[in-house]
N, C-alpha and C positions, 0 to 999 in steps of 0.2 A: 481435471486437475484434482489431486487428493487434497483433503482439507488441511492436512499437516503442512503443506507447502503454500496453500492459497493465501493465508494470512501474512506469511513472510513476504511473498511477492508484493502484496498490496502495501505493506509498510515500506518496502524499499522504493516502490514507485512513488509513493507519497513523499518520501524523503527527497527524491530527485525533483519533484514538482516544487517543493518548498525551497530547495536549494537554488533553483533556477528562476523561480517566480513565473513559471508557465505550466500548463497542464501537460502531463506525460502519459503515454500509454505503453504497455509492454506486450509484445507479441513474441511467440516462439519462432523458430526458423521456418516453420510452415505457415507463418502469418496467422496463427490462431491467437486471439486476444486473451491474455492471461490476467491483466490488471489494468485499471484505468484510474489515474490520479487526477482528481478535479482540484484545480487551484482557485482559491476564492479571491477573485478580483474582478473589477468591472469589465476589464478587457475580455475576460472569458465569456461574457454574455454576448459578445459580438456574433450574430448569426453566421458571419462568414467563416467562423471557426468550424462550423459543421458542414464542410464541403461533402459531396456525395461519397467520396472514398472513406473519409473519417466516420461519417454517419453509419455507413454500412458495416464498417469494422466494429463499431460499438454496439449496434443493434443486433447484428447476426453473429458477432464474435469471430468473424473470419473475413478474409479478403478473397477476391476471385483470382484465378490463375493468371488472368491478364494483368491485374493490378500487381501481383507478385512479380511477374516478369518485367513490368515497367520499372518498378522500384529497384529490382536487382540489377537492372541495366546500368545503374549508377555505381556499381561496384561495391555494394554494401556487404556482400558475402565475403569479400576479401579484405575489407577495410579493418584497420586496427584502431582508428580514431573516428571522431565525428565526421559525418558526411552531410553536406548541405545539398538539398534538392529543391530546385526552384519551383515556383507555382506554375502549373500547366493546366489552365481551365479546360482545354479540350480533352484532357485525361481525367477530369473530375477533381483535380487537385487545385483548389482555389487559393490555398495558403501554402507557402513554402514550408519545408520540413527540415528538421535536423535529425539525423538517424545516429544513434549511439549503438554500435554493434556490441552485442553481449557475447563475450567469448570466455572460454575456459580451456586452458592448456592449448591455445592456438586454434581451437575449434569454435566456429560461430554457432551459438545455441539459440539466439534470439535477437530482438531489436527493441530499443527504447526509442519512441518517436516523440518529438517535440515540435510544436508550431514555431516557425521561425519568424520573429518580429524584428523590426528595426529599432534599436541597434542590435537586439538579441543578446544572449548570454555572452559573458566575457570568456576569454580563453581559460582563465583560472577557474571560472565556474564550470565550464565544460570538462576540465580536467578532473575536478572534484566529482562531477556526475559520472565520469567514466570509471572512477574508483568504485562508486556504488554499483555501476553496471557489472563490474568484475565480481562483486559479491553476489549479484543476481546470477551470473554465469556459474558460480560454484554451486548455488542452490539448484539451478536447472540440471547441472551435471549429477548432483546427488539424487534428484528425482528420476533422472533417466536411468541411473544405476539401480534404483529401487524398482523401477518398472521392468528393467531387464531381468532382475531377480524373480519377480512375479511371473514373467514370461517363461522362465526356465521351470519354475514350479508347476505352472499350468501344463506345459508340454509333458512333464514327467507324469502327471495325472492322466493325460489323454493318450499316452503311448504305453503305459504300463499294462501288463496282463492282469486280468481280474484275479483277485486274491490278495495276499498280504503285501505284495509289491505295490499294488494300487492303493491299498489302505494306508501304507506308509507314505506314499506320495501325497495323498489327500491330507494326511495329518500335517505334512510339511507346508502345504499350501494354506491350510487353515491357520497354522501358526503365523505364517507370513502376512495373512490378511487381517488377523486379529478379530475385532468386533465385526468387521465387514464380512466375515465368513458366514455368518448366520442369517443374512438377509436373503430374500428370494433372488435366484439367479437363473439365467439361461445362457446358451451359447449360440453364437452366430458363426456360420461357416461361409467364407467367401472363396470361390474357386473359378478358374485357376488363378493362382498367385505366381508372380514372376520368379520368385527366388526363395530358397530356404534360409538365406542369410538374414539374421535378425536385424541387421542394419537397414534392410530393405523394407522392414515393417514399420507402420506408423507408430507413434507414441500413443499409449492409451489415453494420454491427456487430450489428444486431438480427435478422439472418437467419442461422441456423446454417450455418457453412461457406462463407458468401458471401465472395467476394473483391471483386467490383464489381457494380454494377447500373445500369440506365438504362431509360428509357421509349422505346418505339418505336411507329411507326404500326401499326395493326391494321385491316385491311379498308379501306373507303373513308373512314371518318371516326372510327374508334375508335383505341384505344391499347392497348399491351401492356407488360408489364414483363419485361425480360431480366435474368437473374441468372447471373453467372459463379461457378461453384461448384468449389472445389478438392476433389480426391479423393486418397485414398491409393493407389488402384490403378484402372486402367482397367476391371478386372473387377467392381468393386463400386461401384454408383452410389447406394448407400443414403444418403450425405450429401445428394445432390441431391433424393432423394425426401423426406427429412426437411425440407429447406428449402422445397420446394414445398408440402408438407402444412401446414407452419407458416404460410406466407403465406395459404393459403386459410382456415385455421382462424382466424387473427387477423382476416381480412377478414370472415368470417361472424360472429364474436363482436361485432365493432364494428358491423356492419350490424344485428344483432339488438338491440344496445343502443340504437342510434338509432331503430329501428322501435318499440321499446317506448314511446319518447317520454314518459318519466315526469316531465315538467316541464322547466322551463328549466334547472334545475341539472344534470340528466342530459345534456341537449343540449349545454350549455356544457362539461361534463366530456369528452364524446366529441369535441367539436370541438377541445379543447385537447390531445388525446392524440396529436397528430402523425400518424404513419402510420396508426394505428388509425382516426382520424377520417376521413382520406382514404379508407381502405379501405371505410368504411361506405357510400361512394357507389357501390361496385362493384355492378353488377347481379347478381341472384341466379344467372343462368346463366353461371358462370365455371368455368374449369378450368385445369389446368397440364400442361405437357408437358416431357419430359426427353429431350435428345439423347444420342447415343452418346458415350462418353468418348474423349478424345484426349489424348495427351501433348503439352504445349506449346500454342501459340496459332495456328499456321499455318492450321488448318482450322476456325477458329471460325465462319466464314461458313456452312460446311456443317452444323456442329453446330446453329447457330441455325435453319436451315431444317428440320432434323429436330425440334427442340424445338417450333417453331411448328406443324409438321404434326401432331405428337402432341397438341398442345393442340386443334387443330381436330378431330381424331378423337375426343377426349374430349368435346368439346362436342356432336358429332354422335351419338355412341354412348355412352350412360351406362355401358355395361358396361366401357368402357375407363377411366372416370374415377373420381374427379375428378382423379387424377394419372395420366397415361399416359406410358409409355416408348415411344420410337420403335421399339425392338426388338420390342415386343409388339403393335403395331397392325396386323399382317398386311397385307392388301391395301390398307389405307389409306395405306401408304407409297407406293404408286403412285397411288392416287386423289387424294391431296392435291397431287400434282405436276401434275395436269391443270388446264387453265384453266377459268374459270367457264362457258364455252360448252359444255363437255363434258356438263353436266347438262341441256342443252337439245337433245339429239339429236332429230332430226326425227321419227323413228319412235316414240320413247318419250314425247315431250312431251305428247301427249293424255292419257297415263296419269297425268301429274303435276299435272293440274288439280284444284282442290278437289272437284269433282263426282265424281272417281274415286279419292278418297283410300283407300277401302276396298279397291278392286281393286289399287291399288299395294301396300298392306300385305299383301294375300294373295299377290301375285306375289313380293314380297321374302321372305316366310316360306317359300314353296315352294322358292325358289332357295337360301335358307339351309339348308333341310332336304335339299339335294342332290336335289331332284325326287322325294322320297318322299312319296306322297300321304297315307299313313297318319299319318306323323309330322306333316305339315303340318296336317292336319285336327285332330289332337289338340292341337297348339300353338295353333291358332286357336279351338278349341272349336266347330267346325262339322262338319256331316255331309260325307262324301266327295262326295256328289252336288252339294252346294252348292259345294264346292271346285272340282269339275270345271266347273261352270257358270261360276264366276268366272274360271277360267283360260281358258275359251273366249272370254269377253268381253275378256280381256286380249289375246289373239291378234287378235281382230277390231279392237280399237282401235289396236294397234301394227303389225299386219301381220307380226309375228314368229312364228316357229314354235318353240314351247317343246319340241319334240322335237329341235331342231337345236342342237348344242352352242355354235356361235358366236352364234346369236341369243340363247341363254340367257345367254351371257357378256356380250353387249352390254347386255341388259336389266338384269342384276345390277349391272354397273358403273354404269349410268346411275342406278339407284335409290339405290345407295350414295353416288354423287357428289352426288346431289340433297340429301342430308343435310348436306353441307358448305356 
């Protein structure tokens, strides 16, 4: 959440807490905690107020997909007025809730949560609180519009050709970010992404340390998600790793929830969960990459190429993933820069056919083990004589001499490039 909105949310949630005499929390439609209003009264010291669901929301600033689906099953995504939700200890909800849907122009953007006590707020109090919720909705809509604008500016930077077009796009993004433009940044690439539609992308507010994000082409027909992440230092990219891991984890949670298919209620709940619902469509084979950090925005194009290359390396080599850093992908920094035709070298192509998959695996293992037959045989679980026979077949198929350093380099590069 940007600082320009954070204080406003807190003030409005505090206003609701004072108005109703109970503590209130504000979450967006993806159940991310935005503000927590503590109401000063003896009743709020009751340990039962901190049931597992509420405690997790406050401490981790988010709820699980199962909790979201459970609450949404009470119709809060469609409600235009307060919704009372009874206590359900088996679900970790020890205290009843009152949900005030936060809407703007008919669209639900978040929820204000209240603990429901007996006798609870009057209808007049709840009506007044709904008025405040409407003001929160307008604020959330303004923030969403600002985030969409930053996404368009970021996309323009990352898709512009080098030269004055990109310089102009960077200048526009710098103006939009203001003082935030001059801090250290890096980019995270998540791929594949289910859609190029901006509505299918998460809000930057829901991604830790994210400043802006957008969708971009991936391959010939796919899409990726680009996330601009602010850092404290160019030496520490931990915030970017956290953001990448969070996106992958949320996507997997949502995909698993959808796959379970526990009936129409679960499916509707996942579909209503905004980003989580969209992320459920992401194919299982996905990964994230992180580019090297830079101060300012001038080199964002290069950072994006690094992040995308790291993602491709993570998809090709599970040992790098699911989140790979450009700095740690070794020779793939060069291999990812090669064109698709590099994987179809005339000498190596016969080895890459399905009929010779085992020979290719043997050759790659041999080269990974620096040509040491003992290590290779042990890694493959085969006898040395079997290894020598397979390597001779590799030489026959390719015409390459595995005792020649350059031939070995060509074969190794071609096998690795074929993974991409």
